[in-house]
N, C-alpha and C positions, 0 to 999 in steps of 0.2 A: 667180346673176345672171339677171335676167328676160330672156326671149327677145324681141327686137324683130322684128316681121314687116314687112318693107318693102312687101309687098303681100299680099292675102289668099290668093293661090295659092302663096306662097313655101314653105309647109310641107307641105301635103297635095297629092298628085296621084293620079289614078285608078291603081289597081294593075293592071298588065297582065301582064307576065311577066318572067322572067329565065332565063338559061342559064348553065351551068357545065360544066367538064370533070369527069367522074366519076373519082374518085381510084383506083378499082379497075381499070377497064378502059379508061380514056381516052376513052370516048364522051361526046358532048355530051348533057346532060340539060336539059330545059326545063320550067318550072313556070309555069302561067298563073293562079295563085291563091295566096293566102297559105299558108304551110306547115302551118298548123293545119287547112287544108282537105285537104291531101294525104294519101293513104293510104300514104305511105312512099317515094315516088319519090326524094326527096332526103333525107328524115329530118328530125327535129326539131332535133337538136343533135349535136355531136360527142361522142365517148366521154368519159364523166366530166363532161359539162357539161349543165346544165339550160337553157341559153339558146338562143333561136332564132337563126337566121342573121342576120348583119348584112351587108346587101347593099352598103351604102356608096356608092351612086351614084344620081343622079337619072335616069339613062337608063332607058328602058322595058325594053330588052334589053341584056345585056352578058355577057361571058364572064369567069369567075373560076376560079382554081385552088381545089381543095377546101380547101386549107389557109388560103386567104384568106377563105373564107366564114365559118368559125367563129371569129370574132374577138370579144373582149370589148368591150362598149360603152365609150365615153369615161367616165372616172370622174366628170366633172362632170354627167353625165346621170343619176346614180344617184338614183332616186326617193326611197328611204328617207332619204338625206342631205338632199335638197331639202326634204322634208316635215319632217324634224327641225329644220332651220334656221328653219322657219316657226313653231316652238313647239309642234308636235304632241305629244300624250301618247299613248304606245302601251300596249296591254295586254300581258300576259305572253306571249301568243301572237302578238304583232306586229300586231294590229289597231289602226288609228288610232282611238282613242276620242274624241278631241276636239282641235280646234285652238284651244281656249280662247276660242271665239267663237260658242258654240251659239245664243245669242239672235239674233245677226246672221245666222248661217247659216240658221236657221229662217225668219226674215223674208225672206231672199233666196229660199228655196224656195217661199214663199207668194206673193211679189210680184215677184220678179225671176228670178234663176237661181243655183243652187248646184251645186257639183261634189263628188261623194263618191268617195273612194278606197275601192273595195269589193272589193279583190282577195282578201278572205277568202271571197267567193262561190265555190262550187265550179264548175269547168269540166271537163266530161267529154266526150271526143271519141269518137264511135261511128263506125266505118268498116266497110267490107266490102260486098259486093254485096247482102246481105240486110238491111242496116241499117234501111231504111225499113219493110219488113215487120215486122222485129223490134220496133222502137219502136212501131209501130202497134198491136202486140199487147200492149204493156207498159203503156201509159198511156191516158188518156181522150181525147186529141185524135186527129183524123183526119190522120195523117202522109201518107197516100197522095195527099191533095189538094195537098200543098205542093210547090212548085218551088224550084229553086236561087234563093236570094236572098229567100226567104220564111221566116217564123217564126210561132210561136204560144206561148201558155201551155198547159201540160198538167199533169195531176196523176198522181202515182204513188199508187196505192191498194192496199189489201190485197184478198184474195179476197172479203172481206165488205164492200168499199166504203169501209173506213176510210182516212183520209188518212195518207199518209207524207210527201209534200212537194209543194209547188207549184213547178214548174220552168218555165223558158223554153227554147225550142228554136230554133236557127237551122239551116235545111237548106241545106247547101253542096254544091258540085259533087261531091265525093267523101267527104263526111262530114256528120255532124250534131253540132253542139255543144249540149250541155245545160248550162244554168246552174242550179245547185241550191243549196239552203241550206247554209251551212258545216257545220252539225251533221249533215247527211245525206250529205255528200260520200262518205265511205268506205263507208257502209252501202249507198248506192245503186250504187256501183261493184260491190260484192259481190253485190247483188241482181241486177243486169243480167248479170253473169258466171254466176250460178247458172242463169239461164234460157237460156243459149246452149247449144244441143244440138250433138252431134258434127257434123252435116251443115250447120249454120248457118255462113254466111260472114259472121261478125260479130266485130269486135274492139272492146274497150272500153279506153280509156286516160284516166287522170286527168292533165290538162295544167294544173292550177291553178298549180303552182309554176313553170311555164314561160311564163306569161303574166300580164298585169295587166288589171284591169277597173275602169273608171270609169263613173259615172253622172251625167249632167246632169239636173237636175230644176227645174222652174219655168216660168212663162209666157213668159219671155224666152230659153228654151233655144235657140230657132231663131236668135236674133241671134248667139249664139256660133258656130253653124254658118256663118252668113253671113260672119263675120269670118275664119273658118278656111278658107273656100272649099269648104264641104261642102254647098252649097245643094241638090245633086241628091237628097239623101236626105230632104229636109224634107217633101215631099208624098206620100211613100210610106205605105202602110197600116201599122198597128201590126204589129210583128214583122219587118218588112222590114229588110234591111241591105245595105250596099255595102262593097266593099273599096277602100282607098286605100293610099298609100305615102308614107313620109317617107324621103327619100334611099334609096328602093328597099325599105325595110323595111315590112312590112304592118301596117296598122291597119284594123280592121273596125268600122264605125259602124252601129248599129241604132236603129230607132224604138221608143221606149218607155222610161220611167224605172223601171218596176217598181212604180209607184204609180198612183193615179188622176190625178195631175198630169202634164202633158206633159213630155217629156224624151227623152233619147237615151242609148245605152250605147256604150262604147268597149271593145273587146278589142284588145290590142296586145302587142307583144313586149317583153321586158325591156330591149332595147336603146334603145327610144325612149320609154319611159314618162315619164321626166323631162322630155323635150322637150315632149311633148304636154300634160302636167300644167301646165307653166308657160305654154304657149300658151293653154290654156283659161282660166287665171287672168288673163292679160293681156287676154283677150277679155271680161272682166267678171264671171266666175263667182266666187262666194264659196265657199271650201273648207268642207266639212262632215265631221264625224267620225261614228263609229258611234252615239254617245250621242244626238246630235241626230236621226240617221236613225231610231232606234228611236222617238223621239217622233213623228216625221212618219209612220212606219208606223202607229202606233196612231191618230193623228188621222185618217188616211185609210182605216183599216179593213182593211189587208192582213193576212191570217192568217199566222202563223209557226209552224214546228215547235216542239213543246214548250210551246206556248201554246194556239193555236187549232187546230193540226193535230196531232192525237194519235189514239190508238186509240179514244178515246171518241166521236169525231165523224166523220161521213162527208163526202164532198166537197160534197154538196148542202147540208147543214147549214152548212158553212163558206162558202157563198155563191159557190162556184166553178163555177156553172152555165155560164159562158162558155167553160170549158175542155172541156166534155163534148160529144161527138158522139153523136147518137142514130141515125146512119145508117151507122156504120163497121163494125158487126158485133162479133164477140167480142174482148174484151180482159180482162185480170185485173180482177175486180170488176164487170164489165159487167152480169151478171145482177141483182145486188143493186141497182145504181144504176137500171137500167131498171125494176125492180119498184117502187122508191120513187117514180119519176116517174109511172109508169102508175097506181098506186093512191094517189097523193098521200100518201105515207107519211112525208114529212119532218116530224118532231115538234118540232124546235127550229131556230132560225136565229141567225146571227151578227149582232149589232148593235153600234153605238156607244152608249156611255152617257155623258152629260154629268153629272159628279158634283160635289158640293159639298165634297169632301174626298178624301183618299187611302184606299184600301182594298187589302188584299193580294190578289193573284191567287189564285184558288180559293175566294174568299169566296162564300158562298151569297147569292143575290139573292131577295128576297121582295117580295110586293105584297099588302097587306092580310093580312099574316102567313102567306100561303101561298107555298111555294117556287115560283119561276117560272124560275130559271136560275142561272148561275154566272159569275162574273167571271174573265176569262182574262188580261187585261193592264191596266195602269193607269200613266198618265204625267201630268205636269203639262200643263195646258191652255195654249192660246195666250195670250200677254199681252193683257190687255184683255177677256178673255172673261168672261161673267157667271158661269161655273162655274170651279172651281179645277183640276179634273182631268178627264181623258178616259179612259174604259175601253173595252175590248172585252168582250163577254159573249154567251153563248148564252142565248137567251130562248125559252121554250116558246111555240109558235104559239098554242095555245088560251088563253094568258094575255093575248094582245094583242101589239102590235108598237110602231110609232112612237108617241111621246108617252106611252107607259106610264110612270107614276111609280112608282119602285121604291125599295127600301131595300137597301143593300149593307153589311151589318155595322154598321149605325148611321149610314151615310152616305147621304144622299138623292141620287137621280139621276133622270134622264129619258132614256128610250130614243129613239134616232133611227137612221135608216138609215145604214149605213156606205157611204162613197162608192166604195170599191174593189170591193166584192162585188156580186153580183146576187141577186135574189130570185125569179127565174123563168128558165126555159130560153129563150135567145134564138132567133130564127128560124134554122132549120138550112139 
């Protein structure tokens, strides 16, 4: 059943705090932020449960018995059931592949607004007193400049500067949430734990299965926020986020779609995912599945692990210049990246290729019979385009760049700049 909102503030309210009686010692515990921000004062869930607390009241502060906190959500709010009833097709690992509306969803993302259920995206919570210093030393971004409520894109790289993953970080009061690619979730948790030394006050926890994650994408994304009463986040810089509550249960909303298009991201508890999903749809968003998102990713030039982000390419070749700080000091891979920038050592760059047919990723790209690069992704083009397919490819700098005419395994193509990536270091 669709949720009717009698007024735009009926669903979301600013998240303030709640109190409850500790089940062990009877003392009153108070939390002034969502539980995924907490470093363990209340805990994420009851024993044997992967669900966040269901606070169950609109009051900003209230008292609950411990047994009342950990209650299952109403069955009619189950997101999987709601999405299944919409005709969604799931992959074997539970990812929403399509709502059987890919054409309409892509048009909405380009011209209106789409919402993508992206809970397959990994969510890693890093806590402890040393968390900022620790992450500052592990990735390319300057974490020490970020304050509570701010975020950024950052890249995990190898000691030789090769790319592992492009991640997003939200810096919260007592934690940092990392949003990582699904294929890299487990390996990055292991990598982070590997570099925690005995004296480091750092803890790493995978909270992917305890939360949901939605993305709004499209030029009218802000109109959805207006309808939901979330206007306060609209004018914030990229990466910023704010905490809200539905019936006291936390929802965190951040600026950025993960692509070049405008948009917003929602991280929320399992209790309220269904409510929020239906509210977003009622506000005018068109549902989108992973298949359409993959097309959109390639159209806009966002690199992905296993395609553009591999041990063959470094972060500068992948166009992730905006994630790199030249002033932060040492981090894993820093020497290689700094040397490439200083001596203009980038030999190839990631581009979009408008193609007149399909070619398999990994196909060699030539120009005048000379090898100039390699195709990494290929999808169908937008309806009405002069070209039939769009690819992403690494092209050698000395061969040229934009408007270079190339051959991809017998398919002709033209090289253009990708909208998501950058081709030079932005002002520091």
